[in-house]
N, C-alpha and C positions, 0 to 999 in steps of 0.2 A: 800739246793739248791745252786748251784754255779752260780754266775753271769757271763754271757758271754760278754766279751768285744769285741767291733768292732772298727776298724780303722775309725775315724770320717771323714776322707777324702773321703772314699768310701762308707759311710753309705747310701748315696742317690745319684741320678744321677748327672753327671757332664756335663758341656758344652764341645763341642758345642752341642746345642740342635737342633733338626730337625726343618726345616722351617715349620711354622704353618700358617694357615689362619689368616689374620688380624681380630681381634675382635673389636666389637663396645664397647667403654667404658661404664661401668666399667669392662666389661668382664664377662665370665661365666666359671665355673668349668667344665662344660660338654665339652667345646672346648679346654681344656688344653691338651697339648702334649709335654712332659710327664705330667701325671696327678699329681696334688698336693697330698701330704700325710698329712692328718689332724689327724692321729692317729687312724684311723678306725680299724686297725688290731693290733696296738701296745700299745696304751695308756691304762694303768691300773689305776683305782682309788683306793684310800685307805680311803675314807670317810672323807677327810679333810674339805669338805664344806657341810657336811651332814645337810639337812634341811634349807639351806640358799636360798635366792632368788636373782638372778642376772639379770641385764639388760645389754645386750651387743649390741653395735652398729656395723654395718658392719658385722653382724653375719652370713650372708648367705654364705660367701665363705672365702677362704684364712685364715689369722690368726684368724679372727672372728669365723669362723666355728670350727677351732681347739680349740679355747678357750671354745666355747659352748659345744663341745663334752667332753673336759676335765672336765669342771665344772660339767656337768651332771654325768659323771662317778665318780666324787668325792662327789656326793650326792646333788647337787644344782638343783633347778628349774631354767629355763632360758627363759627370754623374748628376742626373736630374732628380733632385729631391723635391717631393711634393706631398700634399696632405692626402687627398682622395679624388682629385679631378682627373680621372683616367683619360678622357678624350683630349683634354688640353695637354696632358703630359705626353701622350703619344704624338701629338702634333709637334711638340718641341723635339721629341726624339727623331721625328722625320726630318726636321730642319737640320739637326746635327748630322744625321746620316747623309743628307743631301750635300753637306759641306765636305763629305769624305772623312769624317771623324767618328770615333767610337763613342757610343753613349751607353748609359746605364740608368735604368729607371729605379728609383728608390722611394716607394710610397711609405708613409708613416707620419706619426705625430711627433714632431721634434721637441715637444714640451716634456717628453720622457727621456731620461738618459739612455735607456735601453735602445730606443730608436736611433739616437745619435751615435751610440756605439756601433750599431749595425751599419749605419751610413758610412762611417769612417772605415770600418773593417771591409765592407764590400767595395768601396772606392779603391782602397789599397790593393785588395785581391784582384778585382776585375780590370782595373785600369793600370795597375802596376805601381801605384804610388799616389801621393797627393801633393801637388805643388801650389795650388791656389784654393782657398776656401772663401766662398762668398756667402755670408749670412744675410739673406734677403727676405726670407719668409716673415710674414707679419699677420697679426690678428688685429682687427679694428672694428669698433662699433661706435655709433653716435648717440648721444643723449642730450636733450635740451635741458633737463633738470638733474641736478647732482644726486638727489635722493632716488632717482630712477635707476642708477647704476647698480646692478646686482653685484654683491661682494665677490661671489664666485667667478663672475665674468672679469672683474678687475684683476683677480688673481690669475685667471687663465691668460689674460693679455700679457702679463709679466712672464708667465711660464713659456709661452710661445716666443715672444719677441726678445726677451732677455735671457731666461734660463736656457732656452735652446741654443742661443748664441754662445753662452758660457760653456755649456757641455761640449759643443762641437769644437770650440777653440781649444779647450783643455785636452780633448781627446786627439785632435788632429795635430796640434803643434809639435809634439815629440816626434812625429813621423815626417814632418816637412823639411825639405832640404834648405840649406843656406841659399838665400835668394828667393825663397818662397814668399807668398803674399796672402794676408788675410784682409778681406774687405767687407765691412759691415754697412748695411743700409740704415742710415739715420734719416733725418727729415727736417724740413723747415720747422716742423712741430717740436723739434728738439730745443729750438731757440725762441720761437714765436707761437706758443701753444694756443689752440682754439678751445673755447669754453665747452664745446660739445664733444671734444675728444680727450677728456682728461686722462683716461687710462692709457690710450695710445700715445699721447704726447709725452706722458711721464716715462713710458718705456723708451721712447726715442731720445729723450734727454739722458736716460741711463746709458743708452748705446753710445752716445757721443762721449760721455765720461769714460765708459769702459774702454772705448777705442784708444783714447789718449793714454790711459793707464797701462793697458796691455802693450801698447807700442814700445814703451820703455823696457818692458820685460822681454818681449819676443825678439827684439833686435839683438839681445844677447845670444840668441840662437841663429842670428842672421836672417830672421824673418821680419818683414815689414808689415805693419798693421795700420790701416787707414779706414776712413768711412766716406760715403757719399751721402749728401743731404739734399734730396730732391724737394722741389715745391710740388705743385699740383701736377699729377701725371695721370693720363687717361688709361686706367686699368680696370679689370672687372671688380676690384674692391670698391670702386666708387659707386656704380649703380646698385651694388649688392648691400652697401652699408650706409648710404647717405639718403636723406629725404629727397623726394622727387624734384622739388624746386632748386635745391642745392646742386643736384646732378645737371639740371638744364643749364645752369650758369657756371658750372664748374670751370675753374681756371680763368674766369673773366677778370679776377682781381690782379692778375699778373700784369706787368707792363706790356706784355705781348698781347694781352687780351684773350689769351687761350691757354689751355693746359699743354704741358709737354706730352709728346708721344714717347713710349718706351725706347724707341730707337735713338732718341736724343740724349738719353741717360747712359746707355750701354757703353759708348766710347770712353767715358770717364773710368769705368771699371776696367776696360782694356788697358788704358794708360797706367792705372795703378797696379795692375797685375804684371805689367811688362818691365823689362830692364830699363826702359826710358824713365821710369820713376825710381831709379836706384837710390836717390837721396831724399825720398819722400816717405815719411813715417809720422804717425800721430796726427795726421791732417784730416780735417773734415771738409771735403770738397762740396761746395754749394752749387746747385743747379736749380735755383728757386724761381726762375722767370723774373728776376729783378724784384721779387717781393721784399727781400731784405738781404743784406750781406751776412755771410756766415763767418 
C-alpha cells in the first residue's frame, strides 16, 4: 500500500472562519463551526496501548476527546473526566465504545481535591487500575486590560489548571505500575505568553516546570512524566473565550496559516503513553505550527 501525502497547509480548514454564535464557556462541540476533527474518520489504531487503563481530564471535547478516541483505538479503556458538558461527554463515550473499549464518565470540578480523589478511586475500581494519566482540562479567559482580570478568576485558573493536575498526580502515582505514564497539556503560552492570557499563560508555564520536576521524582517509581505543548488548536474553548475577530483569524499566525485540529495533537499523547517512548521523560513536546521551538 502506498502512503498518500497531503500538503499540511491545506489538510484542514483555514481562516477566516465564519462568524459563529458566541458560546458560553467552556463551549460545546455541537456549536462549533467549522466542526473540530478528532479523528473520527481518520485515526487508525495499531494496538500500542492494548489492555491499558487511562484517565483523561477535559475528555469531553477538543484535544481531550481526540486523545480518548485515539487511546481507545489503540486498545485502552478510558475514564472520561469532564466538568459539566453532558452531551459532549456522551459523544466521547460513544466513540470509545465504538472502538470496542470500556469507558467511564466522571463529571466534576477537578479544582477540588475531593473530585480528584473520586476520579482516581473510580478509575481504579471500574477499569481495574490506572496506567496512564492525562491532565488536559483547562480554564481560560481573555482580557485586553490587566486591571479587568478578576482576582477570583485568576485564582480559579490556577485551581483548575495547576492544582487539579497536582492533586491527580499525587493521588494517582502511588497506584500506577512501573512503565506507567503521566502526560500534562502545556502550551505555546508556557514559553511565548500572550498579553491577553496572563492567567492562562502563567498556569501553562507552571505546568511545564511541574512536569520537569515531577519527572525526576516519578521515574523512581518507574513512571514517566512528560508534557505536550500545542500551539493554536481549533476547540470549543476558542469561540467560547476569545473575541470574535480573534476567532475569525485564529491560527493564521502559524506558518501553516491555520490552527491545528485535535486529531493532529492526539498522536503525540499516544506516543508518550506507549512503550515506544520508554526513554522519554521530562520532555515538553511542541506542536506549535512552527510559531516557535519548544
